[in-house]
C-alpha positions in Angstrom: 51.2 59.2 23.6 54.0 56.7 23.9 55.9 55.8 27.1 58.9 57.9 27.8 61.8 55.6 26.9 64.5 56.5 29.5 67.0 54.0 28.0 66.5 55.1 24.5 67.2 59.0 25.7 70.2 57.9 27.7 71.7 56.0 24.7 71.0 59.0 22.5 72.9 61.4 25.1 75.6 58.9 25.3 76.0 58.8 21.5 76.1 62.7 21.6 78.8 62.6 24.3 81.0 60.2 22.2 81.3 62.8 19.6 82.4 65.4 22.0 85.9 64.4 23.4 89.1 66.5 24.0 91.2 66.7 20.7 93.7 68.8 22.3 93.8 71.0 25.3 95.9 73.8 26.9 95.2 75.8 30.2 93.1 78.4 28.5 91.5 76.6 25.5 90.5 73.1 24.4 89.6 71.6 21.0 86.6 69.2 20.8 86.5 66.5 18.1 83.3 68.0 17.0 85.6 70.7 15.6 84.6 73.7 18.1 87.5 75.3 19.9 86.5 76.4 23.5 88.0 79.2 25.6 87.7 79.2 29.3 87.1 82.2 31.3 90.2 82.8 33.6 87.8 83.6 36.5 86.1 80.2 36.3 88.6 77.8 37.9 92.3 77.1 38.0 91.7 75.1 34.6 89.5 77.3 32.7 89.6 75.0 29.4 88.4 72.1 31.5 85.5 74.1 32.8 84.6 75.2 29.4 84.6 71.7 28.1 82.4 70.6 30.9 79.9 73.1 30.0 80.2 72.2 26.4 79.5 68.4 27.3 76.4 69.6 29.5 75.2 71.7 26.6 75.4 68.6 24.2 73.5 66.3 26.5 71.0 68.8 27.2 70.3 69.3 23.4 69.2 65.6 23.4 67.6 65.2 26.7 65.5 68.4 27.0 63.7 68.2 23.6 62.8 64.5 24.5 61.2 65.6 27.7 59.4 68.6 26.2 58.0 66.5 23.3 56.4 64.2 26.0 54.9 67.3 27.5 53.5 68.6 24.2 52.0 65.2 23.5 49.9 65.6 26.7 48.8 69.1 25.6 47.4 68.5 22.0 45.5 70.8 19.9 42.0 70.1 19.3 38.8 71.6 17.6 35.9 71.7 19.8 32.5 70.9 18.3 29.1 71.2 19.9 26.0 68.9 19.2 22.9 68.9 21.2 23.1 65.2 21.4 26.8 64.8 22.5 27.5 68.3 24.0 31.1 69.4 23.5 33.5 67.0 21.9 37.2 67.2 21.0 38.2 66.6 17.4 41.6 66.1 16.1 42.5 68.9 13.5 42.5 67.9 9.8 46.1 66.9 8.8 45.6 68.6 5.3 43.9 71.9 6.1 44.1 72.1 9.9 40.7 73.6 9.9 41.4 76.7 7.9 38.5 78.5 6.1 38.3 78.0 2.3 35.1 76.2 1.2 35.1 72.5 0.0 38.3 70.8 0.0 39.9 67.6 -1.4 40.3 66.5 2.3 36.5 66.7 2.8 36.5 69.7 5.1 34.5 72.7 4.5 34.0 76.1 6.3 33.6 79.8 6.0 35.8 80.7 9.0 38.9 79.2 10.6 38.2 76.7 13.4 39.9 77.6 16.7 42.4 75.5 18.3 42.2 74.5 21.9 44.5 72.4 24.4 42.7 69.3 25.3 44.5 68.9 28.6 44.0 72.4 29.8 40.3 72.5 28.8 37.5 71.5 31.1 34.8 70.1 28.7 32.4 69.0 31.5 29.1 70.5 32.1 27.7 74.0 31.4 30.6 75.7 33.0 33.1 74.3 30.6 36.5 76.3 30.1 38.3 76.3 26.9 42.0 76.9 26.8 43.3 78.3 23.5 46.3 76.5 22.0 49.0 76.9 22.4 48.3 77.0 26.1 51.0 78.2 28.5 52.6 74.7 29.0 53.2 74.5 25.4 54.5 78.1 25.2 56.9 77.2 28.2 58.1 74.0 26.3 58.9 76.2 23.3 60.8 78.8 25.5 62.8 76.0 27.3 63.8 74.4 23.8 64.7 77.7 22.5 67.0 78.3 25.4 68.5 74.8 25.2 69.2 75.8 21.4 70.9 79.0 22.5 68.2 81.2 20.9 67.5 84.5 22.6 70.8 84.8 24.8 
């Protein structure tokens, strides 16, 4: 996983905000340079268009910042196959980029198998000793990241 580059995320958010500027504004509505016309709720403030525009800017910034953060969290919770050997015990292996561990016999990628291999979260699984715990992937953390990203995109509202 690469280090989180705050400066890069800040610059990406600033670039997004440079696209979102007032083109024209009235008391109840505002037109953004992105082409969207926003209508304020009269109950919001004395200047409903201004409040609607600020929320529009916040949404634009969150659309850049939140996925950058959730991508870092997902990188910590990567999917692995667990393999047991009498010599090494349980070890984690990266899933094949070609077949992903799906059943299907011999493949050009060199993988083989009669059954699909299960995916587990490396961070949430405890691979030490006889009482090892294996957390199925996607784990609750990755599912939460999915929910957060969907909410930021406006899905499910």
